[in-house]
One Martini backbone bead per residue (centre of mass of N, CA, C, O) as a GRO file, in nm:
protein
   82
    1UNK     BB    1  -1.711   1.368   0.264
    2UNK     BB    2  -1.659   1.273  -0.042
    3UNK     BB    3  -1.781   1.187  -0.319
    4UNK     BB    4  -1.815   0.948  -0.581
    5UNK     BB    5  -1.675   0.918  -0.911
    6UNK     BB    6  -1.773   0.668  -1.140
    7UNK     BB    7  -1.568   0.550  -1.417
    8UNK     BB    8  -1.604   0.409  -1.757
    9UNK     BB    9  -1.384   0.332  -2.042
   10UNK     BB   10  -1.190   0.438  -2.279
   11UNK     BB   11  -0.943   0.642  -2.400
   12UNK     BB   12  -1.119   0.900  -2.329
   13UNK     BB   13  -1.091   0.812  -2.006
   14UNK     BB   14  -0.806   0.759  -1.966
   15UNK     BB   15  -0.567   0.894  -1.763
   16UNK     BB   16  -0.298   0.723  -1.898
   17UNK     BB   17  -0.282   0.790  -2.187
   18UNK     BB   18  -0.130   0.633  -2.484
   19UNK     BB   19  -0.012   0.663  -2.794
   20UNK     BB   20   0.053   0.435  -3.045
   21UNK     BB   21   0.088   0.625  -3.308
   22UNK     BB   22   0.197   0.869  -3.091
   23UNK     BB   23   0.436   0.835  -2.857
   24UNK     BB   24   0.535   1.153  -2.837
   25UNK     BB   25   0.271   1.230  -2.722
   26UNK     BB   26   0.129   1.446  -2.494
   27UNK     BB   27  -0.125   1.299  -2.254
   28UNK     BB   28  -0.136   1.475  -1.958
   29UNK     BB   29  -0.400   1.573  -1.960
   30UNK     BB   30  -0.698   1.625  -1.840
   31UNK     BB   31  -0.960   1.433  -1.810
   32UNK     BB   32  -1.298   1.430  -1.786
   33UNK     BB   33  -1.327   1.302  -1.502
   34UNK     BB   34  -1.150   1.510  -1.352
   35UNK     BB   35  -1.305   1.764  -1.437
   36UNK     BB   36  -1.579   1.675  -1.318
   37UNK     BB   37  -1.488   1.619  -1.029
   38UNK     BB   38  -1.407   1.916  -0.975
   39UNK     BB   39  -1.692   2.043  -1.031
   40UNK     BB   40  -1.836   1.832  -0.810
   41UNK     BB   41  -1.660   1.759  -0.569
   42UNK     BB   42  -1.508   1.473  -0.643
   43UNK     BB   43  -1.402   1.163  -0.627
   44UNK     BB   44  -1.207   0.965  -0.849
   45UNK     BB   45  -1.300   0.668  -1.036
   46UNK     BB   46  -1.083   0.549  -1.290
   47UNK     BB   47  -1.151   0.274  -1.536
   48UNK     BB   48  -1.015   0.339  -1.778
   49UNK     BB   49  -0.942   0.175  -2.113
   50UNK     BB   50  -0.768   0.112  -2.372
   51UNK     BB   51  -0.994  -0.071  -2.578
   52UNK     BB   52  -1.249  -0.082  -2.441
   53UNK     BB   53  -1.540  -0.238  -2.387
   54UNK     BB   54  -1.855  -0.282  -2.269
   55UNK     BB   55  -1.792  -0.520  -2.083
   56UNK     BB   56  -1.570  -0.384  -1.920
   57UNK     BB   57  -1.731  -0.140  -1.827
   58UNK     BB   58  -1.949  -0.291  -1.673
   59UNK     BB   59  -1.774  -0.472  -1.486
   60UNK     BB   60  -1.615  -0.243  -1.340
   61UNK     BB   61  -1.860  -0.098  -1.223
   62UNK     BB   62  -1.981  -0.327  -1.059
   63UNK     BB   63  -1.731  -0.381  -0.880
   64UNK     BB   64  -1.713  -0.092  -0.762
   65UNK     BB   65  -1.996  -0.075  -0.641
   66UNK     BB   66  -1.964  -0.324  -0.451
   67UNK     BB   67  -1.704  -0.191  -0.290
   68UNK     BB   68  -1.883   0.061  -0.242
   69UNK     BB   69  -2.031   0.254  -0.042
   70UNK     BB   70  -2.331   0.392  -0.108
   71UNK     BB   71  -2.286   0.673   0.056
   72UNK     BB   72  -2.021   0.741  -0.147
   73UNK     BB   73  -2.199   0.766  -0.394
   74UNK     BB   74  -2.270   1.013  -0.652
   75UNK     BB   75  -2.161   0.888  -0.939
   76UNK     BB   76  -2.232   0.704  -1.253
   77UNK     BB   77  -2.028   0.632  -1.555
   78UNK     BB   78  -2.093   0.517  -1.881
   79UNK     BB   79  -1.854   0.511  -2.152
   80UNK     BB   80  -1.940   0.402  -2.422
   81UNK     BB   81  -1.775   0.251  -2.716
   82UNK     BB   82  -2.064   0.166  -2.904
   0.00000   0.00000   0.00000
């Protein structure tokens, strides 16, 4: 079983980011959590959300860590927005 990479952050982290100022811009390229997960051979839990602040980032990581069996967690990254 692959370990899990758990990440949370703002728009730089969000897998399905869409630009509000440039709605026609294609943003479907792989974001850094997916690229890192591939390099580390880990399943990615990407909690990133556009406009997220540090409180959201911390809270979503805590909740995900609590729900995930500890032996399945490989790495946790908080991509602080401020």
